[in-house]
C-alpha positions in Angstrom: 0.0 0.0 0.0 1.4 3.3 -1.0 1.2 6.2 1.4 1.3 9.8 0.2 2.0 12.8 2.2 0.2 16.1 1.4 2.4 19.0 0.7 2.5 21.4 3.6 0.2 24.4 3.2 1.9 27.7 2.5 2.3 29.8 5.6 -0.2 32.6 5.8 1.2 35.9 4.5 0.7 39.4 5.8 -0.9 42.0 3.6 1.6 44.7 2.3 0.9 48.2 3.7 2.7 49.7 0.7 0.5 47.9 -1.8 -2.6 48.8 0.1 -1.6 52.5 0.3 -0.8 52.7 -3.4 -4.1 51.0 -4.3 -6.0 53.5 -2.0 -4.2 56.5 -3.4 -4.7 55.6 -7.1 -7.9 53.5 -6.9 -10.1 55.0 -4.2 -11.1 52.1 -2.0 -9.1 49.4 -3.7 -6.5 49.3 -0.9 -9.1 48.4 1.7 -10.5 45.7 -0.6 -6.9 44.3 -0.7 -6.9 44.3 3.1 -10.3 42.6 3.2 -12.2 45.6 4.6 -15.1 46.2 2.1 -17.0 48.5 4.4 -14.0 50.8 4.8 -13.6 50.7 1.0 -17.1 51.9 0.5 -16.6 54.7 3.0 -13.5 55.9 1.2 -15.3 55.7 -2.1 -18.1 57.7 -0.7 -15.7 60.4 0.6 -13.9 60.5 -2.8 -17.2 61.0 -4.7 -18.3 63.7 -2.2 -15.0 65.4 -2.6 -15.3 65.3 -6.4 -18.9 66.7 -6.2 -17.7 69.6 -4.1 -14.7 70.2 -6.3 -16.6 70.2 -9.5 -19.9 71.9 -8.5 -18.5 74.5 -6.2 -21.3 75.3 -3.8 -21.7 78.7 -5.2 -18.0 79.6 -5.2 -17.5 78.7 -1.5 -14.5 76.6 -2.4 -12.7 79.5 -3.9 -12.9 81.5 -0.7 -10.0 81.5 1.8 -12.2 79.8 4.5 -13.6 77.2 2.1 -10.3 76.4 0.5 -8.5 76.0 3.9 -11.4 73.8 5.2 -11.3 71.7 2.1 -7.5 71.2 2.3 -7.6 70.4 6.1 -10.4 67.8 5.6 -8.6 66.2 2.7 -5.3 66.1 4.7 -7.1 64.6 7.8 -8.8 61.9 5.7 -5.5 61.1 4.0 -3.6 60.9 7.3 -6.4 58.7 8.9 -6.3 56.4 5.9 -2.5 56.0 6.0 -2.5 55.2 9.7 -5.5 52.9 9.4 -3.9 51.1 6.5 -0.6 50.5 8.2 -2.4 49.3 11.3 -4.6 46.8 9.4 -1.7 45.5 7.3 0.4 44.8 10.5 -2.6 42.8 11.9 -3.2 40.8 8.8 -1.4 37.6 9.8 -3.3 34.6 8.6 -5.2 36.7 6.0 -7.8 34.6 4.1 -8.5 35.9 0.6 -12.2 36.5 -0.3 -13.9 36.7 -3.6 -13.0 40.3 -4.1 -9.3 39.8 -3.5 -8.4 39.5 -7.2 -6.0 41.6 -9.2 -8.7 42.4 -11.8 -11.0 44.0 -9.1 -8.1 46.0 -7.7 -7.1 47.3 -11.2 -10.6 48.4 -12.2 -11.0 51.4 -9.8 -7.4 52.4 -10.6 -8.3 52.5 -14.4 -11.5 54.4 -13.6 -9.7 57.0 -11.5 -6.9 57.6 -14.1 -9.5 57.8 -16.9 -11.5 60.3 -15.0 -8.4 62.4 -14.3 -7.6 62.4 -18.0 -11.1 63.4 -19.0 -11.0 66.5 -16.7 -8.1 67.8 -18.8 -10.2 68.0 -22.0 -11.7 71.5 -22.0 -14.5 70.6 -24.5 -16.1 68.2 -21.9 -16.5 71.1 -19.4 -15.2 69.0 -16.5 -13.4 71.6 -14.6 -12.8 72.2 -10.9 -14.6 75.0 -9.2 -11.5 76.2 -7.6 -8.2 76.0 -9.4 -4.7 77.0 -8.4 -2.3 79.0 -10.5 1.4 80.1 -10.1 2.4 83.6 -11.3 5.3 83.2 -13.9 6.1 86.8 -14.6 5.9 90.4 -13.3 3.0 91.6 -15.5 0.7 91.8 -12.5 3.0 93.5 -10.1 2.6 94.8 -7.4 -0.5 92.8 -6.7 0.8 89.4 -8.0 4.6 88.8 -8.1 6.5 85.9 -9.6 6.2 82.9 -7.4 2.8 83.8 -5.9 0.3 81.0 -6.0 -3.4 82.0 -6.0 -6.8 80.3 -6.1 -9.3 81.2 -8.9 -13.0 80.7 -9.0 -13.5 78.8 -12.3 -17.3 79.1 -12.2 -17.5 82.8 -11.4 -18.5 83.7 -15.0 -21.0 80.9 -15.3 -22.8 82.3 -12.3 -22.5 85.9 -13.2 -21.1 88.5 -15.5 -17.4 89.7 -15.4 -16.9 92.7 -13.2 -14.8 95.8 -13.5 -11.5 95.2 -11.6 -11.6 91.4 -11.7 -8.3 89.6 -12.1 -9.4 87.3 -14.9 -7.9 84.0 -16.2 -7.9 84.3 -20.0 -7.5 81.6 -22.6 -5.5 83.1 -25.5 -6.1 82.2 -29.1 -2.8 80.4 -29.0 -4.1 78.1 -26.2 -1.9 79.8 -23.6 -3.4 81.1 -20.3 -3.0 84.8 -19.4 -3.7 86.7 -16.2 -4.9 90.3 -16.5 -7.3 92.7 -14.9 -10.6 93.8 -16.5 -10.4 97.5 -17.2 -13.2 98.0 -19.8 -16.7 96.6 -20.2 -18.7 95.9 -23.4 -19.8 99.1 -25.2 -17.1 101.3 -23.6 -14.4 103.1 -25.4 -11.0 102.6 -23.7 -7.9 104.7 -24.3 -4.7 105.6 -22.4 -3.3 109.1 -22.1 0.1 109.4 -20.4 -0.6 106.3 -18.4 -4.1 107.3 -17.3 -7.0 105.1 -18.4 -9.9 107.0 -20.1 -13.3 105.4 -20.3 -15.6 107.1 -22.9 -13.3 110.1 -22.9 -13.3 110.5 -19.1 -10.2 109.7 -17.0 -10.5 107.0 -14.4 -10.1 108.4 -10.8 -6.5 107.9 -9.6 -4.5 108.7 -6.6 -0.8 108.4 -5.6 0.3 105.2 -3.8 3.3 104.5 -1.7 6.2 102.9 -3.6 9.3 101.1 -2.3 12.4 103.4 -2.1 14.1 103.4 -5.5 11.3 101.3 -6.9 8.8 101.9 -9.8 6.2 104.6 -9.5 2.9 103.3 -8.2 -0.7 104.7 -8.4 -4.1 103.5 -7.5 -7.1 103.4 -9.8 -10.7 103.3 -8.8 -12.2 100.2 -10.6 -15.6 98.9 -9.8 -16.1 98.8 -6.0 -12.5 99.5 -4.9 -9.1 100.9 -5.5 -6.4 98.8 -7.3 -2.7 99.4 -7.1 -0.8 99.9 -10.4 2.9 100.0 -11.2 4.6 102.2 -13.8 8.1 100.8 -14.4 9.0 102.5 -17.8 7.8 106.1 -18.1 8.8 106.2 -21.8 6.8 103.1 -22.8 4.7 103.3 -26.0 1.9 101.7 -24.0 1.3 104.8 -21.9 -0.7 106.5 -24.7 -2.9 104.4 -26.9 -5.8 105.1 -29.4 -9.3 104.5 -28.2 -10.8 101.1 -28.7 -14.6 100.7 -28.8 -15.5 97.4 -27.2 -18.1 95.3 -29.1 -20.9 93.5 -27.2 -19.6 90.7 -25.1 -16.0 91.9 -25.2 -13.7 93.2 -22.5 -10.5 95.2 -22.2 -7.8 93.7 -19.9 -4.5 95.1 -18.8 -1.8 93.9 -16.4 -1.2 95.9 -13.2 2.4 96.4 -14.2 1.2 98.8 -16.9 4.5 99.4 -18.7 5.5 95.7 -18.7 2.5 93.7 -19.7 1.2 92.0 -22.9 -2.6 92.6 -22.8 -5.5 94.2 -24.7 -3.4 97.1 -25.9 -1.9 94.7 -28.4 -3.9 92.7 -31.0 -3.9 89.0 -31.1 -1.8 89.1 -34.3 0.8 91.0 -32.3 0.8 88.4 -29.6 -1.4 90.4 -27.2 -5.0 89.8 -26.0 -6.9 92.4 -28.0 -10.5 92.9 -26.9 -11.3 89.6 -25.1 -14.6 87.8 -25.8 -16.6 86.6 -22.8 -16.1 82.9 -23.6 -12.3 83.3 -23.3 -12.7 84.4 -19.7 -12.1 81.1 -17.8 -12.4 82.3 -14.2 -11.7 85.0 -11.6 -8.7 85.2 -9.3 -9.7 85.1 -5.6 -6.8 85.2 -3.2 -3.1 84.3 -2.7 -2.7 81.0 -0.8 1.1 80.7 -1.0 3.9 83.2 -1.6 7.6 83.6 -1.1 6.6 86.6 1.1 4.5 85.1 3.9 2.8 88.4 4.6 1.1 88.2 1.2 -0.7 84.9 2.0 -4.4 85.4 2.2 -4.4 88.6 0.2 -7.6 89.0 -1.9 -7.3 89.9 -5.5 
């Protein structure tokens, strides 16, 4: 009689915390499925979907306010930290883990593919899938002194879906070339805009201005009354050809935009063919700058635009 001995069973393995974290970060709740915790997976999926809903629908621009933006970031960080700690704890306790029907590679990969695909779709402008609040970094000095190179600010990308552009807004503009510009709205549809020795004239009347304090040895600064407040402007090249321009009558649905650094800005004073903005149609205004959330100068953080 022949006796056979069954091969010893493979020792139970512990779940990898690194694999679980990667799956959770790139596949919503897939990491918790890997750890055998489907309820936690559903909770994380619910949080992710709620976060997406807030991010893409905006709650009336609340997310683009300093309080809303800070609250959103703190909640996101708290959830992320809790998920990391919980995942590591569960992975260390996973001795003798017994796989269940959902512990399959195909099931882990599916939410990862969905998440990557959704992220890709949000980058296609024609689909209209854009976040309510979007962050930008200032690359040049065209908006000095209000925005300086290195400043990072939050923009309300639904502002012009909810209402019309306002005089004095810092607007995010899509140029005909596909590039994105940042400039301030100076003229509204139907107005005639001209500059005379650096002073903006609207329908032949000069905009109210006043002197502003400038840094010692720095460029000249003034303030203009635009809309409901005063905005600081900088004049760095007194001999610039942009200081005096012919009048431009704005057609319906078109706006005149200029940089706050008046002598060093590519804006509506130059035509699109010249590389400028020309009169900007309303559908090229993507959003409105809200506030600075990060800056090399800490004192500038929180400054409203």
